[in-house]
CHARMM internal coordinates of N, CA and C (Angstrom, degrees):
IC EDIT
DIST 1 N 1 CA 1.4177
DIST 1 CA 1 C 1.5470
ANGL 1 N 1 CA 1 C 113.33
DIST 1 C 2 N 1.2725
ANGL 1 CA 1 C 2 N 114.62
DIHE 1 N 1 CA 1 C 2 N -25.74
DIST 2 N 2 CA 1.4975
ANGL 1 C 2 N 2 CA 119.48
DIHE 1 CA 1 C 2 N 2 CA 178.91
DIST 2 CA 2 C 1.5566
ANGL 2 N 2 CA 2 C 109.16
DIHE 1 C 2 N 2 CA 2 C -116.48
DIST 2 C 3 N 1.2976
ANGL 2 CA 2 C 3 N 113.44
DIHE 2 N 2 CA 2 C 3 N 70.60
DIST 3 N 3 CA 1.4561
ANGL 2 C 3 N 3 CA 120.32
DIHE 2 CA 2 C 3 N 3 CA -170.40
DIST 3 CA 3 C 1.5087
ANGL 3 N 3 CA 3 C 114.17
DIHE 2 C 3 N 3 CA 3 C -63.51
DIST 3 C 4 N 1.3214
ANGL 3 CA 3 C 4 N 116.03
DIHE 3 N 3 CA 3 C 4 N -40.78
DIST 4 N 4 CA 1.4956
ANGL 3 C 4 N 4 CA 117.69
DIHE 3 CA 3 C 4 N 4 CA 179.84
DIST 4 CA 4 C 1.5076
ANGL 4 N 4 CA 4 C 110.86
DIHE 3 C 4 N 4 CA 4 C -64.04
DIST 4 C 5 N 1.3208
ANGL 4 CA 4 C 5 N 118.71
DIHE 4 N 4 CA 4 C 5 N -39.17
DIST 5 N 5 CA 1.4577
ANGL 4 C 5 N 5 CA 120.98
DIHE 4 CA 4 C 5 N 5 CA -179.98
DIST 5 CA 5 C 1.5237
ANGL 5 N 5 CA 5 C 110.37
DIHE 4 C 5 N 5 CA 5 C -65.63
DIST 5 C 6 N 1.3347
ANGL 5 CA 5 C 6 N 118.88
DIHE 5 N 5 CA 5 C 6 N -40.74
DIST 6 N 6 CA 1.4232
ANGL 5 C 6 N 6 CA 121.75
DIHE 5 CA 5 C 6 N 6 CA 176.58
DIST 6 CA 6 C 1.5297
ANGL 6 N 6 CA 6 C 113.54
DIHE 5 C 6 N 6 CA 6 C -61.74
DIST 6 C 7 N 1.3437
ANGL 6 CA 6 C 7 N 114.24
DIHE 6 N 6 CA 6 C 7 N -44.24
DIST 7 N 7 CA 1.4163
ANGL 6 C 7 N 7 CA 119.62
DIHE 6 CA 6 C 7 N 7 CA 178.70
DIST 7 CA 7 C 1.5373
ANGL 7 N 7 CA 7 C 113.21
DIHE 6 C 7 N 7 CA 7 C -63.77
DIST 7 C 8 N 1.3352
ANGL 7 CA 7 C 8 N 115.54
DIHE 7 N 7 CA 7 C 8 N -46.12
DIST 8 N 8 CA 1.4640
ANGL 7 C 8 N 8 CA 120.67
DIHE 7 CA 7 C 8 N 8 CA -178.39
DIST 8 CA 8 C 1.5522
ANGL 8 N 8 CA 8 C 111.04
DIHE 7 C 8 N 8 CA 8 C -65.54
DIST 8 C 9 N 1.3474
ANGL 8 CA 8 C 9 N 115.46
DIHE 8 N 8 CA 8 C 9 N -41.33
DIST 9 N 9 CA 1.4583
ANGL 8 C 9 N 9 CA 119.99
DIHE 8 CA 8 C 9 N 9 CA -179.91
DIST 9 CA 9 C 1.5245
ANGL 9 N 9 CA 9 C 111.21
DIHE 8 C 9 N 9 CA 9 C -62.23
DIST 9 C 10 N 1.3540
ANGL 9 CA 9 C 10 N 115.48
DIHE 9 N 9 CA 9 C 10 N -44.76
DIST 10 N 10 CA 1.4406
ANGL 9 C 10 N 10 CA 118.50
DIHE 9 CA 9 C 10 N 10 CA 179.71
DIST 10 CA 10 C 1.5225
ANGL 10 N 10 CA 10 C 111.83
DIHE 9 C 10 N 10 CA 10 C -64.10
DIST 10 C 11 N 1.3341
ANGL 10 CA 10 C 11 N 116.81
DIHE 10 N 10 CA 10 C 11 N -43.63
DIST 11 N 11 CA 1.4970
ANGL 10 C 11 N 11 CA 120.18
DIHE 10 CA 10 C 11 N 11 CA -179.07
DIST 11 CA 11 C 1.4964
ANGL 11 N 11 CA 11 C 110.79
DIHE 10 C 11 N 11 CA 11 C -64.54
DIST 11 C 12 N 1.3274
ANGL 11 CA 11 C 12 N 119.61
DIHE 11 N 11 CA 11 C 12 N -38.94
DIST 12 N 12 CA 1.4551
ANGL 11 C 12 N 12 CA 119.58
DIHE 11 CA 11 C 12 N 12 CA 177.60
DIST 12 CA 12 C 1.5057
ANGL 12 N 12 CA 12 C 111.65
DIHE 11 C 12 N 12 CA 12 C -66.60
DIST 12 C 13 N 1.3410
ANGL 12 CA 12 C 13 N 118.23
DIHE 12 N 12 CA 12 C 13 N -40.56
DIST 13 N 13 CA 1.4628
ANGL 12 C 13 N 13 CA 119.23
DIHE 12 CA 12 C 13 N 13 CA 178.72
DIST 13 CA 13 C 1.5095
ANGL 13 N 13 CA 13 C 114.02
DIHE 12 C 13 N 13 CA 13 C -70.79
DIST 13 C 14 N 1.3127
ANGL 13 CA 13 C 14 N 118.61
DIHE 13 N 13 CA 13 C 14 N -29.94
DIST 14 N 14 CA 1.4639
ANGL 13 C 14 N 14 CA 119.68
DIHE 13 CA 13 C 14 N 14 CA -173.44
DIST 14 CA 14 C 1.5095
ANGL 14 N 14 CA 14 C 114.56
DIHE 13 C 14 N 14 CA 14 C -102.56
DIST 14 C 15 N 1.3111
ANGL 14 CA 14 C 15 N 117.66
DIHE 14 N 14 CA 14 C 15 N -38.68
DIST 15 N 15 CA 1.5069
ANGL 14 C 15 N 15 CA 118.72
DIHE 14 CA 14 C 15 N 15 CA -172.19
DIST 15 CA 15 C 1.5012
ANGL 15 N 15 CA 15 C 114.60
DIHE 14 C 15 N 15 CA 15 C -93.65
DIST 15 C 16 N 1.2954
ANGL 15 CA 15 C 16 N 119.99
DIHE 15 N 15 CA 15 C 16 N -19.68
DIST 16 N 16 CA 1.4670
ANGL 15 C 16 N 16 CA 121.00
DIHE 15 CA 15 C 16 N 16 CA 177.31
DIST 16 CA 16 C 1.5350
ANGL 16 N 16 CA 16 C 112.02
DIHE 15 C 16 N 16 CA 16 C -73.61
DIST 16 C 17 N 1.3157
ANGL 16 CA 16 C 17 N 117.45
DIHE 16 N 16 CA 16 C 17 N 147.97
DIST 17 N 17 CA 1.4534
ANGL 16 C 17 N 17 CA 122.63
DIHE 16 CA 16 C 17 N 17 CA -178.80
DIST 17 CA 17 C 1.4898
ANGL 17 N 17 CA 17 C 111.30
DIHE 16 C 17 N 17 CA 17 C -60.83
DIST 17 C 18 N 1.3307
ANGL 17 CA 17 C 18 N 116.80
DIHE 17 N 17 CA 17 C 18 N 138.80
DIST 18 N 18 CA 1.4766
ANGL 17 C 18 N 18 CA 123.22
DIHE 17 CA 17 C 18 N 18 CA 177.24
DIST 18 CA 18 C 1.5202
ANGL 18 N 18 CA 18 C 107.61
DIHE 17 C 18 N 18 CA 18 C -109.37
DIST 18 C 19 N 1.3103
ANGL 18 CA 18 C 19 N 116.83
DIHE 18 N 18 CA 18 C 19 N 144.16
DIST 19 N 19 CA 1.4643
ANGL 18 C 19 N 19 CA 122.09
DIHE 18 CA 18 C 19 N 19 CA 179.97
DIST 19 CA 19 C 1.5205
ANGL 19 N 19 CA 19 C 115.62
DIHE 18 C 19 N 19 CA 19 C -121.58
DIST 19 C 20 N 1.3183
ANGL 19 CA 19 C 20 N 115.88
DIHE 19 N 19 CA 19 C 20 N -0.29
DIST 20 N 20 CA 1.4684
ANGL 19 C 20 N 20 CA 117.69
DIHE 19 CA 19 C 20 N 20 CA -179.50
DIST 20 CA 20 C 1.4960
ANGL 20 N 20 CA 20 C 110.12
DIHE 19 C 20 N 20 CA 20 C -140.72
DIST 20 C 21 N 1.2966
ANGL 20 CA 20 C 21 N 115.46
DIHE 20 N 20 CA 20 C 21 N 168.89
DIST 21 N 21 CA 1.4872
ANGL 20 C 21 N 21 CA 121.14
DIHE 20 CA 20 C 21 N 21 CA -179.74
DIST 21 CA 21 C 1.5415
ANGL 21 N 21 CA 21 C 109.00
DIHE 20 C 21 N 21 CA 21 C -64.21
DIST 21 C 22 N 1.3379
ANGL 21 CA 21 C 22 N 117.06
DIHE 21 N 21 CA 21 C 22 N -38.00
DIST 22 N 22 CA 1.4443
ANGL 21 C 22 N 22 CA 120.31
DIHE 21 CA 21 C 22 N 22 CA 179.57
DIST 22 CA 22 C 1.5585
ANGL 22 N 22 CA 22 C 110.06
DIHE 21 C 22 N 22 CA 22 C -65.21
DIST 22 C 23 N 1.3031
ANGL 22 CA 22 C 23 N 116.47
DIHE 22 N 22 CA 22 C 23 N -37.03
DIST 23 N 23 CA 1.4482
ANGL 22 C 23 N 23 CA 120.83
DIHE 22 CA 22 C 23 N 23 CA 176.05
DIST 23 CA 23 C 1.5092
ANGL 23 N 23 CA 23 C 113.40
DIHE 22 C 23 N 23 CA 23 C -62.33
DIST 23 C 24 N 1.3215
ANGL 23 CA 23 C 24 N 116.80
DIHE 23 N 23 CA 23 C 24 N -43.72
DIST 24 N 24 CA 1.4219
ANGL 23 C 24 N 24 CA 122.33
DIHE 23 CA 23 C 24 N 24 CA 176.61
DIST 24 CA 24 C 1.5285
ANGL 24 N 24 CA 24 C 111.75
DIHE 23 C 24 N 24 CA 24 C -67.57
DIST 24 C 25 N 1.2911
ANGL 24 CA 24 C 25 N 117.63
DIHE 24 N 24 CA 24 C 25 N -36.39
DIST 25 N 25 CA 1.4687
ANGL 24 C 25 N 25 CA 121.01
DIHE 24 CA 24 C 25 N 25 CA 176.90
DIST 25 CA 25 C 1.5083
ANGL 25 N 25 CA 25 C 110.29
DIHE 24 C 25 N 25 CA 25 C -63.23
DIST 25 C 26 N 1.3353
ANGL 25 CA 25 C 26 N 114.20
DIHE 25 N 25 CA 25 C 26 N -45.72
DIST 26 N 26 CA 1.4944
ANGL 25 C 26 N 26 CA 119.80
DIHE 25 CA 25 C 26 N 26 CA 177.00
DIST 26 CA 26 C 1.4765
ANGL 26 N 26 CA 26 C 112.04
DIHE 25 C 26 N 26 CA 26 C -57.58
DIST 26 C 27 N 1.3303
ANGL 26 CA 26 C 27 N 115.77
DIHE 26 N 26 CA 26 C 27 N -42.89
DIST 27 N 27 CA 1.4978
ANGL 26 C 27 N 27 CA 121.09
DIHE 26 CA 26 C 27 N 27 CA -178.83
DIST 27 CA 27 C 1.5493
ANGL 27 N 27 CA 27 C 110.06
DIHE 26 C 27 N 27 CA 27 C -60.34
DIST 27 C 28 N 1.3257
ANGL 27 CA 27 C 28 N 116.56
DIHE 27 N 27 CA 27 C 28 N -46.68
DIST 28 N 28 CA 1.4566
ANGL 27 C 28 N 28 CA 117.31
DIHE 27 CA 27 C 28 N 28 CA -175.44
DIST 28 CA 28 C 1.5414
ANGL 28 N 28 CA 28 C 111.40
DIHE 27 C 28 N 28 CA 28 C -75.44
DIST 28 C 29 N 1.3442
ANGL 28 CA 28 C 29 N 117.68
DIHE 28 N 28 CA 28 C 29 N -30.09
DIST 29 N 29 CA 1.4090
ANGL 28 C 29 N 29 CA 119.44
DIHE 28 CA 28 C 29 N 29 CA 175.77
DIST 29 CA 29 C 1.5303
ANGL 29 N 29 CA 29 C 109.77
DIHE 28 C 29 N 29 CA 29 C -67.95
DIST 29 C 30 N 1.3002
ANGL 29 CA 29 C 30 N 118.24
DIHE 29 N 29 CA 29 C 30 N -38.02
DIST 30 N 30 CA 1.4867
ANGL 29 C 30 N 30 CA 122.14
DIHE 29 CA 29 C 30 N 30 CA 177.40
DIST 30 CA 30 C 1.5503
ANGL 30 N 30 CA 30 C 109.17
DIHE 29 C 30 N 30 CA 30 C -63.83
DIST 30 C 31 N 1.3033
ANGL 30 CA 30 C 31 N 117.76
DIHE 30 N 30 CA 30 C 31 N -41.44
DIST 31 N 31 CA 1.4608
ANGL 30 C 31 N 31 CA 121.26
DIHE 30 CA 30 C 31 N 31 CA -179.47
DIST 31 CA 31 C 1.5267
ANGL 31 N 31 CA 31 C 108.64
DIHE 30 C 31 N 31 CA 31 C -63.45
DIST 31 C 32 N 1.3313
ANGL 31 CA 31 C 32 N 117.76
DIHE 31 N 31 CA 31 C 32 N -45.55
DIST 32 N 32 CA 1.4694
ANGL 31 C 32 N 32 CA 121.58
DIHE 31 CA 31 C 32 N 32 CA -175.92
DIST 32 CA 32 C 1.5104
ANGL 32 N 32 CA 32 C 112.02
DIHE 31 C 32 N 32 CA 32 C -68.01
DIST 32 C 33 N 1.3661
ANGL 32 CA 32 C 33 N 116.84
DIHE 32 N 32 CA 32 C 33 N -41.33
DIST 33 N 33 CA 1.4308
ANGL 32 C 33 N 33 CA 120.07
DIHE 32 CA 32 C 33 N 33 CA -172.38
DIST 33 CA 33 C 1.4970
ANGL 33 N 33 CA 33 C 115.37
DIHE 32 C 33 N 33 CA 33 C -87.64
DIST 33 C 34 N 1.3464
ANGL 33 CA 33 C 34 N 118.92
DIHE 33 N 33 CA 33 C 34 N -29.60
DIST 34 N 34 CA 1.4391
ANGL 33 C 34 N 34 CA 120.06
DIHE 33 CA 33 C 34 N 34 CA -176.08
DIST 34 CA 34 C 1.5333
ANGL 34 N 34 CA 34 C 116.37
DIHE 33 C 34 N 34 CA 34 C -130.02
DIST 34 C 35 N 1.3146
ANGL 34 CA 34 C 35 N 115.31
DIHE 34 N 34 CA 34 C 35 N 14.45
DIST 35 N 35 CA 1.4589
ANGL 34 C 35 N 35 CA 119.53
DIHE 34 CA 34 C 35 N 35 CA -179.62
DIST 35 CA 35 C 1.4710
ANGL 35 N 35 CA 35 C 113.49
DIHE 34 C 35 N 35 CA 35 C -61.53
DIST 35 C 36 N 1.3244
ANGL 35 CA 35 C 36 N 119.07
DIHE 35 N 35 CA 35 C 36 N -51.86
DIST 36 N 36 CA 1.4489
ANGL 35 C 36 N 36 CA 123.78
DIHE 35 CA 35 C 36 N 36 CA -178.66
DIST 36 CA 36 C 1.5337
ANGL 36 N 36 CA 36 C 109.15
DIHE 35 C 36 N 36 CA 36 C -60.43
DIST 36 C 37 N 1.3716
ANGL 36 CA 36 C 37 N 116.54
DIHE 36 N 36 CA 36 C 37 N -43.78
DIST 37 N 37 CA 1.4400
ANGL 36 C 37 N 37 CA 121.63
DIHE 36 CA 36 C 37 N 37 CA -177.13
DIST 37 CA 37 C 1.5167
ANGL 37 N 37 CA 37 C 108.56
DIHE 36 C 37 N 37 CA 37 C -61.72
DIST 37 C 38 N 1.3294
ANGL 37 CA 37 C 38 N 118.31
DIHE 37 N 37 CA 37 C 38 N -40.37
DIST 38 N 38 CA 1.4557
ANGL 37 C 38 N 38 CA 120.43
DIHE 37 CA 37 C 38 N 38 CA 178.82
DIST 38 CA 38 C 1.5147
ANGL 38 N 38 CA 38 C 114.13
DIHE 37 C 38 N 38 CA 38 C -59.77
DIST 38 C 39 N 1.3279
ANGL 38 CA 38 C 39 N 114.65
DIHE 38 N 38 CA 38 C 39 N -47.74
DIST 39 N 39 CA 1.4434
ANGL 38 C 39 N 39 CA 116.52
DIHE 38 CA 38 C 39 N 39 CA -178.55
DIST 39 CA 39 C 1.5519
ANGL 39 N 39 CA 39 C 113.17
DIHE 38 C 39 N 39 CA 39 C -70.26
DIST 39 C 40 N 1.3258
ANGL 39 CA 39 C 40 N 116.56
DIHE 39 N 39 CA 39 C 40 N -35.39
DIST 40 N 40 CA 1.4996
ANGL 39 C 40 N 40 CA 120.39
DIHE 39 CA 39 C 40 N 40 CA 175.22
DIST 40 CA 40 C 1.5474
ANGL 40 N 40 CA 40 C 108.88
DIHE 39 C 40 N 40 CA 40 C -63.64
DIST 40 C 41 N 1.2986
ANGL 40 CA 40 C 41 N 117.40
DIHE 40 N 40 CA 40 C 41 N -43.66
DIST 41 N 41 CA 1.4749
ANGL 40 C 41 N 41 CA 120.18
DIHE 40 CA 40 C 41 N 41 CA -177.45
DIST 41 CA 41 C 1.5691
ANGL 41 N 41 CA 41 C 108.34
DIHE 40 C 41 N 41 CA 41 C -68.66
DIST 41 C 42 N 1.2882
ANGL 41 CA 41 C 42 N 120.91
DIHE 41 N 41 CA 41 C 42 N -32.68
DIST 42 N 42 CA 1.4101
ANGL 41 C 42 N 42 CA 120.30
DIHE 41 CA 41 C 42 N 42 CA 174.99
DIST 42 CA 42 C 1.5210
ANGL 42 N 42 CA 42 C 113.39
DIHE 41 C 42 N 42 CA 42 C -63.03
DIST 42 C 43 N 1.3327
ANGL 42 CA 42 C 43 N 116.61
DIHE 42 N 42 CA 42 C 43 N -39.05
DIST 43 N 43 CA 1.4480
ANGL 42 C 43 N 43 CA 122.40
DIHE 42 CA 42 C 43 N 43 CA 179.44
DIST 43 CA 43 C 1.5401
ANGL 43 N 43 CA 43 C 109.20
DIHE 42 C 43 N 43 CA 43 C -72.02
DIST 43 C 44 N 1.2749
ANGL 43 CA 43 C 44 N 117.84
DIHE 43 N 43 CA 43 C 44 N -45.74
DIST 44 N 44 CA 1.4479
ANGL 43 C 44 N 44 CA 121.56
DIHE 43 CA 43 C 44 N 44 CA 177.44
DIST 44 CA 44 C 1.4798
ANGL 44 N 44 CA 44 C 113.98
DIHE 43 C 44 N 44 CA 44 C -61.01
DIST 44 C 45 N 1.2936
ANGL 44 CA 44 C 45 N 117.02
DIHE 44 N 44 CA 44 C 45 N -35.14
DIST 45 N 45 CA 1.5073
ANGL 44 C 45 N 45 CA 122.98
DIHE 44 CA 44 C 45 N 45 CA -176.22
DIST 45 CA 45 C 1.5333
ANGL 45 N 45 CA 45 C 109.63
DIHE 44 C 45 N 45 CA 45 C -66.75
DIST 45 C 46 N 1.3453
ANGL 45 CA 45 C 46 N 119.67
DIHE 45 N 45 CA 45 C 46 N -23.00
DIST 46 N 46 CA 1.4637
ANGL 45 C 46 N 46 CA 121.37
DIHE 45 CA 45 C 46 N 46 CA -179.33
DIST 46 CA 46 C 1.5365
ANGL 46 N 46 CA 46 C 112.95
DIHE 45 C 46 N 46 CA 46 C -87.06
DIST 46 C 47 N 1.3344
ANGL 46 CA 46 C 47 N 117.29
DIHE 46 N 46 CA 46 C 47 N -4.37
DIST 47 N 47 CA 1.4643
ANGL 46 C 47 N 47 CA 119.55
DIHE 46 CA 46 C 47 N 47 CA -179.53
DIST 47 CA 47 C 1.5172
ANGL 47 N 47 CA 47 C 110.64
DIHE 46 C 47 N 47 CA 47 C -81.72
DIST 47 C 48 N 1.3662
ANGL 47 CA 47 C 48 N 117.27
DIHE 47 N 47 CA 47 C 48 N 161.75
DIST 48 N 48 CA 1.4617
ANGL 47 C 48 N 48 CA 120.13
DIHE 47 CA 47 C 48 N 48 CA 176.33
DIST 48 CA 48 C 1.5309
ANGL 48 N 48 CA 48 C 109.15
DIHE 47 C 48 N 48 CA 48 C -61.48
DIST 48 C 49 N 1.3344
ANGL 48 CA 48 C 49 N 118.74
DIHE 48 N 48 CA 48 C 49 N 158.51
DIST 49 N 49 CA 1.4763
ANGL 48 C 49 N 49 CA 124.98
DIHE 48 CA 48 C 49 N 49 CA -169.36
DIST 49 CA 49 C 1.4988
ANGL 49 N 49 CA 49 C 113.12
DIHE 48 C 49 N 49 CA 49 C -52.35
DIST 49 C 50 N 1.3208
ANGL 49 CA 49 C 50 N 118.53
DIHE 49 N 49 CA 49 C 50 N -57.77
DIST 50 N 50 CA 1.4523
ANGL 49 C 50 N 50 CA 122.58
DIHE 49 CA 49 C 50 N 50 CA -175.79
DIST 50 CA 50 C 1.5511
ANGL 50 N 50 CA 50 C 112.23
DIHE 49 C 50 N 50 CA 50 C -62.19
DIST 50 C 51 N 1.2795
ANGL 50 CA 50 C 51 N 114.64
DIHE 50 N 50 CA 50 C 51 N -45.67
DIST 51 N 51 CA 1.4681
ANGL 50 C 51 N 51 CA 119.90
DIHE 50 CA 50 C 51 N 51 CA 176.11
DIST 51 CA 51 C 1.5177
ANGL 51 N 51 CA 51 C 112.48
DIHE 50 C 51 N 51 CA 51 C -63.93
DIST 51 C 52 N 1.3101
ANGL 51 CA 51 C 52 N 115.61
DIHE 51 N 51 CA 51 C 52 N -36.78
DIST 52 N 52 CA 1.4351
ANGL 51 C 52 N 52 CA 123.65
DIHE 51 CA 51 C 52 N 52 CA 177.65
DIST 52 CA 52 C 1.5235
ANGL 52 N 52 CA 52 C 109.15
DIHE 51 C 52 N 52 CA 52 C -59.84
DIST 52 C 53 N 1.2991
ANGL 52 CA 52 C 53 N 119.39
DIHE 52 N 52 CA 52 C 53 N -50.03
DIST 53 N 53 CA 1.4440
ANGL 52 C 53 N 53 CA 121.62
DIHE 52 CA 52 C 53 N 53 CA -176.99
DIST 53 CA 53 C 1.5245
ANGL 53 N 53 CA 53 C 111.77
DIHE 52 C 53 N 53 CA 53 C -69.59
DIST 53 C 54 N 1.3175
ANGL 53 CA 53 C 54 N 116.65
DIHE 53 N 53 CA 53 C 54 N -37.59
DIST 54 N 54 CA 1.4766
ANGL 53 C 54 N 54 CA 119.68
DIHE 53 CA 53 C 54 N 54 CA 176.68
DIST 54 CA 54 C 1.5147
ANGL 54 N 54 CA 54 C 112.76
DIHE 53 C 54 N 54 CA 54 C -62.43
DIST 54 C 55 N 1.3085
ANGL 54 CA 54 C 55 N 117.56
DIHE 54 N 54 CA 54 C 55 N -48.04
DIST 55 N 55 CA 1.4267
ANGL 54 C 55 N 55 CA 122.65
DIHE 54 CA 54 C 55 N 55 CA 178.54
DIST 55 CA 55 C 1.5264
ANGL 55 N 55 CA 55 C 111.72
DIHE 54 C 55 N 55 CA 55 C -66.50
DIST 55 C 56 N 1.3409
ANGL 55 CA 55 C 56 N 118.23
DIHE 55 N 55 CA 55 C 56 N -36.21
DIST 56 N 56 CA 1.4374
ANGL 55 C 56 N 56 CA 121.81
DIHE 55 CA 55 C 56 N 56 CA 177.03
DIST 56 CA 56 C 1.5435
ANGL 56 N 56 CA 56 C 111.80
DIHE 55 C 56 N 56 CA 56 C -64.79
DIST 56 C 57 N 1.3007
ANGL 56 CA 56 C 57 N 116.87
DIHE 56 N 56 CA 56 C 57 N -38.15
DIST 57 N 57 CA 1.4654
ANGL 56 C 57 N 57 CA 122.34
DIHE 56 CA 56 C 57 N 57 CA 177.09
DIST 57 CA 57 C 1.5214
ANGL 57 N 57 CA 57 C 110.73
DIHE 56 C 57 N 57 CA 57 C -66.74
DIST 57 C 58 N 1.3244
ANGL 57 CA 57 C 58 N 116.54
DIHE 57 N 57 CA 57 C 58 N -43.78
DIST 58 N 58 CA 1.4364
ANGL 57 C 58 N 58 CA 122.42
DIHE 57 CA 57 C 58 N 58 CA 179.01
DIST 58 CA 58 C 1.5604
ANGL 58 N 58 CA 58 C 110.58
DIHE 57 C 58 N 58 CA 58 C -64.38
DIST 58 C 59 N 1.2982
ANGL 58 CA 58 C 59 N 115.19
DIHE 58 N 58 CA 58 C 59 N -42.21
DIST 59 N 59 CA 1.4888
ANGL 58 C 59 N 59 CA 118.30
DIHE 58 CA 58 C 59 N 59 CA 177.69
DIST 59 CA 59 C 1.5317
ANGL 59 N 59 CA 59 C 110.38
DIHE 58 C 59 N 59 CA 59 C -64.19
DIST 59 C 60 N 1.3147
ANGL 59 CA 59 C 60 N 118.18
DIHE 59 N 59 CA 59 C 60 N -40.65
DIST 60 N 60 CA 1.4487
ANGL 59 C 60 N 60 CA 121.15
DIHE 59 CA 59 C 60 N 60 CA 178.10
DIST 60 CA 60 C 1.5076
ANGL 60 N 60 CA 60 C 110.34
DIHE 59 C 60 N 60 CA 60 C -63.15
DIST 60 C 61 N 1.3061
ANGL 60 CA 60 C 61 N 119.03
DIHE 60 N 60 CA 60 C 61 N -44.11
DIST 61 N 61 CA 1.4772
ANGL 60 C 61 N 61 CA 122.82
DIHE 60 CA 60 C 61 N 61 CA -179.31
DIST 61 CA 61 C 1.5218
ANGL 61 N 61 CA 61 C 108.12
DIHE 60 C 61 N 61 CA 61 C -62.00
DIST 61 C 62 N 1.3242
ANGL 61 CA 61 C 62 N 117.37
DIHE 61 N 61 CA 61 C 62 N -46.40
DIST 62 N 62 CA 1.4875
ANGL 61 C 62 N 62 CA 121.98
DIHE 61 CA 61 C 62 N 62 CA 179.91
DIST 62 CA 62 C 1.5052
ANGL 62 N 62 CA 62 C 111.35
DIHE 61 C 62 N 62 CA 62 C -60.30
DIST 62 C 63 N 1.2849
ANGL 62 CA 62 C 63 N 117.79
DIHE 62 N 62 CA 62 C 63 N -43.81
DIST 63 N 63 CA 1.4455
ANGL 62 C 63 N 63 CA 123.80
DIHE 62 CA 62 C 63 N 63 CA -179.16
DIST 63 CA 63 C 1.5603
ANGL 63 N 63 CA 63 C 108.57
DIHE 62 C 63 N 63 CA 63 C -65.68
DIST 63 C 64 N 1.3617
ANGL 63 CA 63 C 64 N 115.44
DIHE 63 N 63 CA 63 C 64 N -43.41
DIST 64 N 64 CA 1.4481
ANGL 63 C 64 N 64 CA 119.81
DIHE 63 CA 63 C 64 N 64 CA 178.43
DIST 64 CA 64 C 1.5106
ANGL 64 N 64 CA 64 C 112.79
DIHE 63 C 64 N 64 CA 64 C -61.03
DIST 64 C 65 N 1.3359
ANGL 64 CA 64 C 65 N 117.54
DIHE 64 N 64 CA 64 C 65 N -42.01
DIST 65 N 65 CA 1.4272
ANGL 64 C 65 N 65 CA 123.47
DIHE 64 CA 64 C 65 N 65 CA 179.95
DIST 65 CA 65 C 1.5258
ANGL 65 N 65 CA 65 C 110.92
DIHE 64 C 65 N 65 CA 65 C -65.93
DIST 65 C 66 N 1.3228
ANGL 65 CA 65 C 66 N 115.66
DIHE 65 N 65 CA 65 C 66 N -44.42
DIST 66 N 66 CA 1.5173
ANGL 65 C 66 N 66 CA 120.96
DIHE 65 CA 65 C 66 N 66 CA 176.15
DIST 66 CA 66 C 1.5157
ANGL 66 N 66 CA 66 C 111.26
DIHE 65 C 66 N 66 CA 66 C -59.82
DIST 66 C 67 N 1.3096
ANGL 66 CA 66 C 67 N 116.50
DIHE 66 N 66 CA 66 C 67 N -45.46
DIST 67 N 67 CA 1.4530
ANGL 66 C 67 N 67 CA 120.83
DIHE 66 CA 66 C 67 N 67 CA -179.25
DIST 67 CA 67 C 1.5412
ANGL 67 N 67 CA 67 C 112.50
DIHE 66 C 67 N 67 CA 67 C -60.05
DIST 67 C 68 N 1.3330
ANGL 67 CA 67 C 68 N 114.89
DIHE 67 N 67 CA 67 C 68 N -46.44
DIST 68 N 68 CA 1.4832
ANGL 67 C 68 N 68 CA 117.74
DIHE 67 CA 67 C 68 N 68 CA -179.39
DIST 68 CA 68 C 1.5521
ANGL 68 N 68 CA 68 C 110.39
DIHE 67 C 68 N 68 CA 68 C -74.61
DIST 68 C 69 N 1.3348
ANGL 68 CA 68 C 69 N 117.33
DIHE 68 N 68 CA 68 C 69 N -24.17
DIST 69 N 69 CA 1.4589
ANGL 68 C 69 N 69 CA 121.15
DIHE 68 CA 68 C 69 N 69 CA 176.42
DIST 69 CA 69 C 1.5471
ANGL 69 N 69 CA 69 C 108.16
DIHE 68 C 69 N 69 CA 69 C -67.41
DIST 69 C 70 N 1.3301
ANGL 69 CA 69 C 70 N 116.80
DIHE 69 N 69 CA 69 C 70 N -43.62
DIST 70 N 70 CA 1.4405
ANGL 69 C 70 N 70 CA 120.22
DIHE 69 CA 69 C 70 N 70 CA 176.96
DIST 70 CA 70 C 1.5499
ANGL 70 N 70 CA 70 C 112.65
DIHE 69 C 70 N 70 CA 70 C -63.58
DIST 70 C 71 N 1.2934
ANGL 70 CA 70 C 71 N 115.49
DIHE 70 N 70 CA 70 C 71 N -40.86
DIST 71 N 71 CA 1.4645
ANGL 70 C 71 N 71 CA 119.32
DIHE 70 CA 70 C 71 N 71 CA 177.90
DIST 71 CA 71 C 1.5333
ANGL 71 N 71 CA 71 C 108.60
DIHE 70 C 71 N 71 CA 71 C -60.61
DIST 71 C 72 N 1.3500
ANGL 71 CA 71 C 72 N 116.54
DIHE 71 N 71 CA 71 C 72 N -44.59
DIST 72 N 72 CA 1.4501
ANGL 71 C 72 N 72 CA 119.75
DIHE 71 CA 71 C 72 N 72 CA -178.84
DIST 72 CA 72 C 1.5207
ANGL 72 N 72 CA 72 C 112.70
DIHE 71 C 72 N 72 CA 72 C -63.52
DIST 72 C 73 N 1.3062
ANGL 72 CA 72 C 73 N 118.15
DIHE 72 N 72 CA 72 C 73 N -35.43
DIST 73 N 73 CA 1.4179
ANGL 72 C 73 N 73 CA 122.05
DIHE 72 CA 72 C 73 N 73 CA -179.18
DIST 73 CA 73 C 1.5074
ANGL 73 N 73 CA 73 C 111.93
DIHE 72 C 73 N 73 CA 73 C -72.79
DIST 73 C 74 N 1.3545
ANGL 73 CA 73 C 74 N 118.34
DIHE 73 N 73 CA 73 C 74 N -42.05
DIST 74 N 74 CA 1.4474
ANGL 73 C 74 N 74 CA 120.57
DIHE 73 CA 73 C 74 N 74 CA -173.77
DIST 74 CA 74 C 1.5590
ANGL 74 N 74 CA 74 C 113.06
DIHE 73 C 74 N 74 CA 74 C -98.69
DIST 74 C 75 N 1.3336
ANGL 74 CA 74 C 75 N 116.71
DIHE 74 N 74 CA 74 C 75 N 8.09
DIST 75 N 75 CA 1.4224
ANGL 74 C 75 N 75 CA 118.75
DIHE 74 CA 74 C 75 N 75 CA 179.87
DIST 75 CA 75 C 1.4929
ANGL 75 N 75 CA 75 C 112.57
DIHE 74 C 75 N 75 CA 75 C -88.49
END
COOR INIT
IC SEED 1 N 1 CA 1 C
IC BUILD
């Protein structure tokens, strides 16, 4: 729902220069945990407003279902 914030947060975590081991760890954790979300949000952000919101809601629902599906499997 907040596509610009997701995009900016990912770019700050990944593309800015890192000077410590913790910085590099944060970079790779951000890539692993939100990399797909970043690229999907970039594509969705280019769509017209109504289609943008509809696809964003569908993506959220799918992500939500997958997350709880994984919890159900490994619980």
